[in-house]
DRENDOGU-457507 format. One line per 2 residues: for each residue x, y, z of C-alpha. Coordinates in Angstrom, 3 decimals, decimal comma, always signed. Last residue first. Layout:
X:Y:Z  ... .
//
This chain:
-106,898:-6,329:+5,210  -110,453:-6,658:+4,840 .
-111,277:-6,527:+0,965  -108,438:-8,334:+0,369 .
-109,637:-11,356:+3,008  -112,183:-11,618:+1,100 .
-110,861:-11,895:-2,352  -108,729:-14,348:-0,996 .
-111,272:-16,354:+0,444  -112,886:-16,617:-3,298 .
-109,595:-17,622:-4,434  -109,262:-20,523:-2,199 .
-112,579:-21,681:-3,334  -111,650:-21,633:-6,751 .
-108,513:-23,228:-6,023  -109,917:-25,955:-4,046 .
-112,475:-26,463:-6,848  -109,598:-26,998:-8,909 .
-107,327:-29,107:-7,237  -110,017:-31,726:-6,504 .
-111,384:-32,191:-2,872  -110,840:-34,508:-0,101 .
-107,615:-35,555:-1,890  -105,574:-35,133:+1,147 .
-103,346:-32,427:+0,024  -106,547:-30,380:-1,347 .
-108,476:-30,841:+2,145  -105,349:-29,745:+4,107 .
-105,698:-26,715:+1,898  -109,116:-25,882:+2,063 .
-108,531:-26,069:+6,178  -105,497:-23,407:+6,005 .
-107,929:-21,350:+3,410  -110,715:-21,527:+5,566 .
-108,558:-20,914:+9,115  -106,923:-17,709:+7,590 .
-110,536:-16,433:+6,762  -111,526:-16,421:+10,197 .
-108,577:-14,823:+11,645  -109,117:-11,935:+8,713 .
-112,869:-12,069:+10,236  -111,865:-12,062:+13,499 .
-109,626:-8,472:+12,720  -112,543:-7,021:+10,698 .
-114,859:-7,296:+13,289  -112,703:-6,055:+16,020 .
-111,939:-2,742:+14,031  -115,662:-2,633:+12,954 .
-116,434:-2,638:+16,376  -113,882:-0,158:+17,573 .
-115,630:+2,297:+14,782  -118,931:+1,915:+16,382 .
-117,902:+2,199:+19,658  -115,905:+5,484:+18,680 .
-118,807:+6,926:+17,322  -121,441:+5,635:+20,034 .
-118,958:+7,707:+22,483  -119,042:+11,068:+19,989 .
-122,774:+11,001:+19,909  -123,780:+11,599:+16,126 .
-124,407:+7,770:+14,744  -124,799:+7,983:+11,032 .
-122,277:+5,713:+10,226  -123,494:+2,895:+12,316 .
-126,838:+3,058:+11,003  -125,886:+3,167:+7,512 .
-124,055:+0,039:+7,928  -127,126:-1,735:+9,869 .
-129,132:-0,132:+6,784  -126,849:-2,304:+4,507 .
-126,995:-5,388:+6,111  -130,721:-5,251:+6,162 .
-131,026:-4,504:+2,953  -129,552:-8,349:+2,007 .
-131,761:-9,955:+4,341  -134,778:-8,414:+2,482 .
-133,750:-8,874:-1,018  -133,378:-12,492:+0,252 .
-136,971:-13,015:+1,862  -138,679:-10,529:-1,165 .
-136,921:-13,163:-3,616  -137,833:-16,294:-1,988 .
-141,356:-14,667:-1,310  -142,134:-14,118:-5,223 .
-142,133:-18,190:-5,378  -144,722:-18,929:-8,688 .
-142,540:-16,501:-10,593  -144,525:-13,514:-12,240 .
-142,521:-10,246:-11,080  -140,277:-11,647:-8,486 .
-136,800:-10,390:-10,648  -138,480:-7,259:-11,124 .
-139,274:-6,915:-7,289  -136,052:-7,820:-6,472 .
-134,009:-5,933:-8,416  -135,816:-2,653:-7,617 .
-135,421:-3,469:-4,020  -131,639:-4,512:-4,306 .
-130,885:-0,838:-6,531  -132,701:+1,150:-3,895 .
-130,987:-0,735:-1,103  -127,341:-0,247:-3,277 .
-128,123:+3,507:-3,458  -128,247:+3,710:-0,075 .
-125,651:+1,690:+1,010  -123,213:+3,915:-1,332 .
-124,580:+6,986:+0,249  -124,162:+5,983:+3,448 .
-120,213:+4,596:+2,733  -119,565:+8,094:+1,381 .
-120,427:+10,274:+4,029  -118,471:+8,154:+6,722 .
-115,557:+8,292:+3,988  -116,160:+11,931:+4,006 .
-116,872:+12,207:+7,831  -113,209:+9,844:+8,275 .
-111,194:+12,509:+5,826  -109,265:+14,090:+8,884 .
-107,117:+16,980:+7,896  -103,629:+17,125:+8,128 .
-102,243:+19,408:+11,197  -99,275:+21,496:+10,137 .
-96,403:+19,166:+11,345  -94,032:+20,225:+14,582 .
-91,370:+17,970:+14,009  -90,329:+15,107:+16,535 .
-88,056:+13,287:+13,935  -88,582:+15,007:+10,361 .
-85,021:+16,638:+10,219  -83,632:+13,700:+11,346 .
-85,088:+11,005:+9,273  -84,546:+13,467:+6,335 .
-80,436:+13,870:+7,124  -79,059:+10,794:+6,270 .
-81,429:+9,569:+3,251  -81,751:+13,257:+1,769 .
-78,122:+13,359:+2,173  -76,883:+9,907:+0,411 .
-79,689:+10,768:-2,342  -77,923:+13,808:-3,072 .
-74,623:+12,815:-2,767  -75,720:+9,779:-5,661 .
-77,128:+12,139:-8,164  -74,701:+15,347:-7,573 .
-72,046:+12,657:-8,599  -73,704:+11,727:-11,682 .
-74,450:+14,936:-12,819  -70,794:+16,085:-12,234 .
-69,366:+13,298:-14,077  -71,710:+14,299:-17,018 .
-70,920:+18,005:-16,693  -66,607:+16,746:-16,997 .
-66,897:+14,190:-19,784  -68,693:+17,178:-21,817 .
-66,565:+20,051:-21,172  -66,524:+21,201:-24,455 .
-68,404:+19,998:-27,388  -66,011:+18,403:-29,955 .
-65,240:+20,003:-33,086  -68,053:+19,537:-35,894 .
-68,801:+23,449:-36,632  -72,160:+22,335:-35,376 .
-70,554:+21,067:-32,071  -69,741:+17,956:-31,128 .
-70,122:+15,182:-28,371  -74,352:+15,917:-28,142 .
-75,746:+16,409:-24,542  -78,037:+13,639:-24,787 .
-76,094:+11,867:-21,566  -76,772:+14,724:-19,643 .
-80,423:+13,647:-20,056  -79,953:+10,183:-19,244 .
-78,101:+11,223:-15,882  -80,706:+13,362:-14,700 .
-83,501:+11,035:-15,174  -81,992:+8,629:-13,352 .
-81,941:+10,541:-9,912  -82,100:+14,139:-8,537 .
-83,127:+14,300:-4,699  -85,692:+17,355:-3,888 .
-86,124:+15,972:-0,563  -83,556:+18,052:+0,714 .
-85,724:+21,595:+0,157  -89,126:+20,436:+1,380 .
-86,843:+18,894:+4,857  -85,787:+22,246:+4,870 .
-88,863:+24,134:+4,652  -90,324:+22,012:+7,693 .
-86,993:+22,601:+9,854  -87,872:+26,211:+8,872 .
-91,236:+26,456:+10,134  -94,592:+26,644:+8,460 .
-97,301:+27,656:+10,840  -100,909:+27,147:+9,646 .
-103,043:+29,745:+8,203  -105,962:+31,342:+10,570 .
-109,128:+32,506:+7,711  -109,416:+32,565:+4,237 .
-108,186:+35,869:+4,560  -104,743:+35,483:+4,780 .
-104,637:+32,791:+1,760  -102,623:+35,290:-0,353 .
-99,986:+35,772:+2,561  -99,837:+32,030:+3,366 .
-99,150:+31,398:-0,275  -96,674:+34,181:-0,131 .
-94,392:+32,999:+2,592  -94,789:+29,390:+0,923 .
-93,365:+30,404:-1,840  -90,674:+32,516:-0,105 .
-89,088:+29,843:+2,110  -89,827:+27,080:-1,414 .
-87,729:+29,119:-3,300  -84,983:+30,245:-0,877 .
-84,566:+26,588:+0,105  -84,260:+25,792:-3,174 .
-81,771:+27,744:-4,299  -79,561:+26,156:-0,980 .
-80,275:+22,756:-1,365  -79,053:+23,154:-4,854 .
-75,850:+25,326:-4,064  -75,074:+22,861:-1,655 .
-75,566:+19,710:-4,346  -73,268:+21,974:-6,553 .
-70,550:+22,699:-3,649  -70,519:+18,843:-3,153 .
-70,240:+17,840:-6,365  -67,438:+20,585:-7,355 .
-65,588:+19,958:-4,254  -65,470:+16,535:-5,025 .
-64,067:+17,166:-8,905  -61,466:+19,269:-6,812 .
-60,288:+16,156:-5,840  -58,688:+15,021:-9,031 .
-56,036:+17,475:-8,711  -55,388:+19,060:-12,338 .
-57,163:+22,689:-11,628  -57,397:+24,983:-14,435 .
-59,762:+22,383:-16,151  -58,710:+19,860:-18,970 .
-56,770:+17,498:-16,825  -60,610:+17,226:-13,968 .
-61,983:+14,588:-16,592  -59,071:+12,252:-17,731 .
-58,422:+12,154:-13,769  -62,018:+11,197:-13,318 .
-62,281:+8,877:-15,793  -62,857:+5,755:-13,881 .
-65,912:+7,747:-12,100  -68,056:+7,590:-15,189 .
-67,245:+3,443:-16,273  -67,752:+2,679:-13,016 .
-70,950:+4,731:-12,268  -72,929:+3,556:-15,417 .
-74,048:+0,398:-14,032  -75,417:+1,805:-10,633 .
-77,892:+3,927:-13,170  -78,520:+0,370:-14,819 .
-79,537:-0,762:-11,024  -81,384:+2,434:-10,454 .
-83,805:+2,399:-13,365  -83,818:-1,410:-12,756 .
-85,593:-0,752:-9,502  -88,227:+1,749:-10,350 .
-88,890:-0,526:-13,316  -89,383:-3,951:-11,564 .
-91,949:-2,514:-9,077  -93,859:-0,213:-10,961 .
-94,615:-2,970:-13,403  -95,487:-4,986:-10,533 .
-97,748:-2,720:-9,104  -99,465:-1,973:-12,565 .
-99,767:-5,943:-12,772  -101,937:-5,853:-9,351 .
-103,598:-3,016:-10,013  -104,507:-4,660:-13,748 .
-105,864:-7,444:-11,946  -107,894:-5,776:-9,914 .
-110,057:-3,444:-12,161  -109,908:-6,161:-14,980 .
-111,795:-8,520:-12,335  -114,269:-5,534:-11,489 .
-115,244:-5,014:-14,575  -114,069:-1,623:-16,062 .
-115,632:+1,521:-15,759  -116,366:+4,409:-18,200 .
-119,970:+3,394:-19,317  -120,850:+3,292:-15,755 .
-120,388:+6,459:-14,706  -116,767:+8,517:-15,112 .
-114,486:+6,949:-12,454  -112,172:+5,301:-14,660 .
-112,307:+8,111:-17,360  -110,874:+10,779:-14,506 .
-107,995:+8,328:-13,403  -107,330:+7,782:-17,367 .
-107,032:+11,901:-17,688  -104,422:+12,403:-14,920 .
-102,180:+9,168:-16,528  -102,547:+10,381:-19,800 .
-101,685:+13,862:-18,996  -98,444:+12,338:-16,864 .
-97,467:+10,709:-20,156  -98,462:+13,781:-22,592 .
-96,102:+15,496:-20,004  -92,721:+13,407:-20,857 .
-93,502:+13,176:-23,849  -92,882:+16,333:-24,426 .
-93,802:+18,025:-27,821  -92,224:+17,743:-31,433 .
-95,408:+16,431:-32,851  -93,705:+12,727:-33,369 .
-92,535:+13,250:-29,819  -95,934:+13,906:-28,537 .
-97,621:+10,614:-30,557  -94,732:+8,488:-29,134 .
-95,695:+9,474:-25,822  -99,177:+9,378:-25,632 .
-99,154:+5,765:-27,387  -96,237:+4,437:-24,546 .
-98,669:+5,939:-21,910  -101,536:+4,156:-23,584 .
-100,030:+0,648:-24,414  -100,046:-0,372:-20,524 .
-103,688:+0,077:-20,078  -104,410:-1,288:-23,593 .
-102,499:-4,670:-22,144  -104,633:-4,604:-19,083 .
-108,224:-4,375:-21,207  -106,789:-6,656:-23,525 .
-106,524:-9,567:-20,382  -110,016:-8,641:-18,936 .
-111,620:-9,462:-22,498  -114,939:-6,912:-22,085 .
-117,945:-7,607:-23,789  -119,064:-7,349:-27,295 .
-120,796:-3,981:-27,846  -120,325:-2,742:-24,125 .
-116,696:-3,536:-24,535  -116,161:-2,376:-28,185 .
-117,970:+0,698:-27,192  -115,302:+1,070:-23,794 .
-112,500:+0,168:-25,664  -112,790:+2,737:-28,182 .
-113,675:+5,541:-25,549  -110,927:+5,081:-23,803 .
-108,546:+4,654:-26,541  -109,903:+8,330:-27,410 .
-109,634:+9,944:-24,391  -105,992:+8,724:-23,819 .
-104,843:+9,661:-27,036  -106,310:+13,267:-27,025 .
-105,296:+14,015:-22,926  -101,716:+12,793:-23,369 .
-101,576:+14,660:-26,846  -103,398:+18,207:-25,515 .
-100,717:+17,786:-22,664  -97,865:+17,113:-24,842 .
-99,079:+20,495:-27,330  -98,990:+22,411:-24,274 .
-95,923:+22,175:-23,079  -93,674:+21,568:-25,768 .
-95,336:+24,418:-27,410  -95,475:+26,769:-24,969 .
-91,106:+25,850:-24,338  -90,420:+26,198:-27,983 .
-92,853:+29,614:-28,016  -90,343:+31,003:-24,874 .
-87,589:+29,971:-26,403  -88,218:+31,452:-30,053 .
-88,803:+34,851:-28,271  -85,557:+34,382:-26,088 .
-83,211:+33,820:-29,174  -80,342:+32,257:-28,422 .
-76,765:+32,018:-30,603  -73,732:+30,722:-30,337 .
-74,527:+27,544:-32,494  -73,821:+24,720:-30,644 .
-73,804:+25,921:-27,112  -77,080:+28,412:-28,061 .
-78,903:+24,704:-28,783  -77,372:+22,908:-26,279 .
-79,117:+25,578:-23,757  -82,455:+25,480:-25,904 .
-82,347:+21,675:-24,776  -81,277:+22,191:-21,115 .
-84,110:+24,514:-20,985  -86,810:+22,436:-22,282 .
-85,636:+19,067:-20,497  -85,815:+21,115:-16,453 .
-89,321:+22,316:-17,934  -90,109:+18,891:-19,249 .
-88,891:+17,275:-16,089  -90,295:+19,788:-13,851 .
-94,014:+18,523:-14,421  -94,041:+15,093:-12,518 .
-91,393:+16,158:-10,315  -93,831:+19,116:-9,238 .
-96,331:+16,953:-8,008  -94,695:+14,353:-6,392 .
-93,206:+17,139:-4,161  -97,021:+18,596:-3,408 .
-98,259:+15,039:-3,106  -95,211:+14,416:-0,581 .
-95,803:+17,854:+1,304  -99,662:+16,603:+2,088 .
-99,510:+13,549:+3,216  -96,541:+14,390:+5,273 .
-92,785:+12,619:+4,919  -92,129:+9,595:+7,216 .
-88,675:+8,970:+6,100  -88,382:+5,783:+4,539 .
-90,474:+5,251:+1,854  -90,588:+8,685:+1,148 .
-86,695:+8,498:+0,039  -87,847:+5,686:-2,708 .
-91,202:+8,092:-3,592  -88,780:+11,153:-4,456 .
-86,502:+8,802:-5,966  -89,041:+7,365:-8,201 .
-90,354:+11,298:-9,234  -86,824:+12,628:-9,640 .
-86,310:+16,379:-9,234  -85,965:+18,726:-12,252 .
-82,634:+21,608:-11,422  -80,023:+19,268:-12,678 .
-80,842:+19,055:-16,026  -81,228:+22,543:-16,774 .
-77,748:+23,381:-14,100  -75,765:+21,189:-16,506 .
-77,094:+22,870:-19,741  -76,447:+26,050:-18,067 .
-72,912:+25,877:-17,520  -73,067:+24,380:-20,914 .
-74,205:+27,709:-22,044  -71,809:+29,383:-20,247 .
-68,895:+27,357:-21,485  -66,995:+24,977:-18,881 .
-63,041:+26,008:-18,757  -63,850:+28,776:-16,157 .
-65,126:+26,384:-13,701  -66,724:+27,938:-10,384 .
-67,445:+30,909:-12,230  -69,246:+29,504:-14,763 .
-71,037:+26,594:-12,109  -71,817:+29,235:-10,101 .
-73,667:+31,382:-13,668  -75,457:+28,185:-14,191 .
-76,804:+27,649:-10,414  -78,601:+30,762:-10,611 .
-79,713:+30,520:-13,867  -80,894:+26,969:-13,872 .
-81,987:+27,459:-10,718  -84,492:+29,864:-10,927 .
-86,022:+28,800:-14,156  -86,528:+25,189:-12,496 .
-87,967:+27,157:-9,020  -90,143:+28,864:-11,432 .
-91,628:+26,523:-13,532  -91,898:+22,946:-11,159 .
-92,045:+24,609:-7,871  -94,350:+27,796:-8,935 .
-96,232:+25,247:-11,070  -96,692:+23,036:-7,291 .
-97,617:+25,927:-5,650  -100,402:+27,456:-7,548 .
-101,367:+23,719:-8,017  -102,129:+23,420:-4,328 .
-105,436:+22,419:-4,124  -105,337:+20,729:-8,221 .
-103,132:+18,187:-7,318  -104,309:+17,758:-3,799 .
-107,420:+17,107:-5,365  -106,483:+14,904:-8,165 .
-104,687:+12,172:-5,731  -101,770:+10,939:-7,509 .
-102,950:+7,685:-8,914  -103,114:+7,805:-12,459 .
-100,462:+10,938:-12,777  -98,015:+8,566:-10,729 .
-99,226:+5,199:-13,190  -98,294:+7,445:-16,356 .
-95,093:+9,128:-15,266  -93,914:+5,365:-14,386 .
-95,249:+4,010:-18,024  -93,926:+6,744:-19,675 .
-90,870:+6,711:-18,011  -88,981:+3,638:-18,710 .
-88,892:+2,442:-21,851  -89,201:+6,098:-23,654 .
-86,745:+7,893:-21,887  -84,590:+5,197:-21,434 .
-84,517:+4,286:-25,256  -83,449:+7,498:-26,003 .
-80,994:+7,863:-23,235  -78,896:+5,409:-24,323 .
-77,465:+3,625:-21,193  -75,117:+1,112:-21,945 .
-75,739:-1,949:-20,026  -73,274:-3,295:-18,135 .
-70,754:-6,315:-18,616  -67,561:-6,840:-16,509 .
-69,179:-9,654:-14,725  -67,848:-8,489:-11,061 .
-67,026:-4,722:-11,332  -69,876:-4,072:-13,859 .
-72,529:-6,439:-11,454  -71,303:-4,422:-7,951 .
-72,111:-0,949:-9,548  -75,474:-2,054:-10,590 .
-75,982:-3,444:-7,152  -73,919:-0,380:-5,690 .
-77,035:+1,899:-7,272  -79,735:-0,656:-5,943 .
-78,574:-0,522:-2,418  -78,519:+3,008:-2,970 .
-82,217:+3,536:-4,336  -83,402:+1,209:-1,031 .
-82,008:+3,332:+1,537  -80,354:+1,256:+3,978 .
-81,697:+0,159:+6,397  -79,137:-3,129:+6,419 .
-81,819:-5,840:+6,579  -84,189:-4,250:+4,955 .
-82,412:-2,533:+1,930  -80,741:-6,054:+1,801 .
-84,049:-7,784:+1,294  -85,426:-4,963:-1,018 .
-82,048:-5,216:-3,490  -82,374:-8,764:-3,802 .
-85,262:-8,596:-6,004  -83,847:-5,794:-7,682 .
-80,473:-7,321:-8,311  -82,366:-10,529:-10,132 .
-84,182:-8,575:-12,479  -80,675:-6,796:-13,397 .
-79,299:-10,570:-13,796  -82,143:-11,716:-15,786 .
-81,577:-9,041:-18,143  -78,166:-9,814:-18,741 .
-78,437:-13,466:-19,412  -81,333:-12,036:-21,913 .
-78,879:-9,729:-23,322  -76,230:-12,116:-24,043 .
-78,331:-14,516:-25,324 .
//
């Protein structure tokens, strides 16, 4: 009963947080962290953050969904930049911040300093998306940040594992570190791809043979990321990369022709279910993170007592110094990486200008989140010889402080930096959209014509099929004609016409829904009929909204 009550309280905090964030205009993650801390202070109850359980329950579905929905063209187009950030920047941060921590806190062993720097180096994809909801980050920049945050977790966690092994055993072998990282990455990606392909092929074969069960299809999609994660972990590979690879693979299997596609009803309901899972999981992560803060902060005096600077305020100095160092290291790497990228592409035509403000935006957008705290909590309590792990409590405190400060700084600074900033022009996809609609309409014309002939063959009233087909085909011809106009005025007029038509259709659909509701309340139509008719109106509104 205690677990059920705690879970319901956490879900209530997630629901309330959205309204509070809109009213106060405070970033949603900060509101959720504050609510989590408030729950602990008021009730005295907290969820013990078990890192292994946290990674298994929350990361696979969220990373899978991000990999599934992130635009693949943008991901591959900026693949070099993303890899430079996800791999090179993490290693650069581990080395730079590790030595800074060792110099700043002499009591912290170098291996522990590297472990803390490693878990602070990856950005949090959930936190990045939450910050982006308040600050209008350019789409291409946002896709780079999302791609980076999807991949750099594996790099940071791997570096942390190697640092912990070095701290526990007192030995570090570079060749073993490289081999371990290669296995974690390659086997993790392979596991995610293989699991998704096998499950997709199996459910596709079953659906074609015995029909598609909508509920079962949705449940299978929810289980795929957990299966990929567990298989990879069983192989001692990266479950995080497996979940990401599974999501990317899922997007390709879903658009791989008629055999790979699910029914329309399955896709619509599945999207709603996944949106709900994303909303709940994102909120729970930050609420649970907030619940850990009171216990961590309450031990500040105990943490700082074992250092050469026993004053508690030194902890704040350490936290702000780490946040500043992370921003500076990221700024240096991003600026250098962008310059090299533009230099390599100078022969492809004019390159966009990237100013310091945009580089600063990309630097501050690299916020830390719950993955950092869950990762640092996996640091063992003791060394191999049984002695306590030095500076473990201090590392946990500093990680928690960096999470809070980085979120606050990004929330305050990003909107100011993005105000009136000159951004590289975003490519317009209007022509691609027109071409897609024209091609789809042409395919529909051919399919309707062939189907009408086949259906009318041998029937007593073939003209009926021909008339209905002609009426439908005329709608598609109008769509093609409106999208093939070359004159600028005609194109603008067509787009205005589409916008007016959409608004009028929405007005009409709202009137239909209101009238159907009135008739159902007056018992002029039965409840089942009213529900079916309103659902048809809802589906049409979904198309035009």
